[in-house]
N, C-alpha and C positions, 0 to 999 in steps of 0.2 A: 262918803263912800262906805258901803256896808262890807264888813270883813267878818269872816268866820275863822275861828281858831279851833281845830279839832285836837284834843289832848287825849293821849292813850298811854297806858303803862308800857314800859319797855318789855321786850321779850325776856322771859325769865323771872320777872317780878310777879309774885303771887297776886292774882286779881280776886280778892275775896268776894267782891260784889258780883263779879262774873260767875264765880262758882255758885253763889246763892241763886242767881238767875238760872244757871244751868240745871241745878237740882230742882228748882221750882218747875221749870219746863218739863223735865223728865217726870216729875211727880204728877203732871196732868196729861201724860201720855206722849210727849214728844221725845221719844227715846232715841231718835236718829241724830240728835245734836250732841256736840262735844266741843270742848275748848272755847266756851263763851268768854268774851272779853267785853268789858263795859268801859266806855270813855266818857268824855264830856265835850259838849259843843258850846263855845262862847261866841255869841254874835255881838258885834260892835258896830256902831255908826260913828265913823271917824271923819272929822273935818280935815280934809287934806287937798293939796293942789293936784293930785293925781294918784294913780294906782301905786306907783313906786313909793311915794311918800306915805301913803296909807299902810302899805306893807311894812315899811321901815318902822313906823310908829307901833304897829301891832307886834313886830319882832321885839322891840324894846319893852313893851308891856309883858310879853311872854317871859323875857329874861328877868324882869324885875318882880313880877307878881303871879302871873297866870299859870306858870309851869314850874314844877320841881324837876330840874334837869337831871338830877341823880336817878330818878325812877321813871320819868315820863319823857315821851317824845311828843312833838306837835307838828301840825301842818297848818299853814295860813292860806286861806282862800279869799279872793275878793269876789264880790257879787255885784254885777252890773245893775 
């Protein structure tokens, strides 16, 4: 089963990469944008008996490696 994990910095955490993208876009004329945030998308192919098991395994992976829970939030999506 294909699983996507979307990881983003928590509100209030300075997103240096987002600020760099924001300044770059403004530098090429996109002045109407503000508050750019950059995240990461991790796609996994998980061998599992079903969606619930795949989500459970992805949750464990997030807690153990993929996410820093102090500064990041995440969302798990399963893809059919």
